[in-house]
C-alpha positions in Angstrom: 7.5 8.3 -18.9 3.4 9.3 -17.7 1.3 6.1 -15.9 -0.8 4.1 -17.5 -4.4 4.2 -17.1 -5.9 2.6 -15.1 -10.0 1.7 -15.6 -12.3 -1.3 -13.1 -12.0 -4.1 -15.1 -8.6 -4.3 -15.9 -6.7 -6.9 -16.2 -3.3 -6.7 -13.6 0.1 -8.5 -14.4 1.9 -8.1 -10.6 5.6 -8.5 -10.2 5.6 -11.1 -7.8 2.7 -14.0 -7.6 0.0 -13.6 -4.6 0.8 -16.8 -2.2 -1.9 -18.4 -4.2 0.9 -18.2 -6.7 -1.3 -16.0 -9.4 0.6 -13.0 -10.9 -3.4 -11.3 -12.3 -5.2 -9.5 -10.9 -8.6 -7.7 -12.2 -8.9 -4.3 -10.6 -11.9 -3.6 -8.4 -11.1 -0.3 -7.0 -9.4 3.6 -8.2 -8.8 6.3 -6.1 -5.3 6.6 -3.3 -5.5 2.9 -2.3 -6.0 0.5 -6.1 -9.0 -2.5 -5.0 -7.8 -5.8 -6.7 -9.0 -8.5 -6.4 -6.9 -12.2 -7.2 -7.7 -14.2 -10.6 -6.9 -17.5 -9.0 -8.2 -17.3 -5.4 -9.9 -14.3 -4.9 -9.8 -12.5 -2.2 -9.7 -9.0 -2.8 -6.8 -6.6 -1.4 -6.1 -2.3 -1.2 -2.6 -1.3 -2.9 -1.2 1.9 -2.3 -1.5 2.9 -5.6 1.7 4.2 -4.9 3.1 1.2 -4.6 0.8 -0.3 -7.1 2.6 1.4 -9.5 6.6 0.4 -8.8 4.9 -3.7 -8.7 3.4 -3.4 -11.9 4.2 -5.2 -14.8 2.1 -5.0 -17.0 -2.2 -3.6 -18.2 -4.1 -5.4 -19.9 -7.2 -3.5 -20.6 -10.8 -4.7 -19.5 -12.5 -6.8 -22.7 -15.6 -4.5 -24.4 -18.4 -6.5 -26.0 -20.0 -3.3 -27.9 -23.0 -4.0 -26.2 -24.1 0.6 -25.2 -26.1 0.4 -21.8 
């Protein structure tokens, strides 16, 4: 099974909640670590890519509004 495609701006739903109670995170950085921002409280954290993939429940692609540039 191939890992999911992750892009900046995607919404990630993780298996365990953040201490504020939110399961939703927005991807803000990609690399060996994945940078995510909590949708409820705005806290930003870095998670190792392999750990992120273990915790990932689902990923929703960023909505594209159809404008170029």
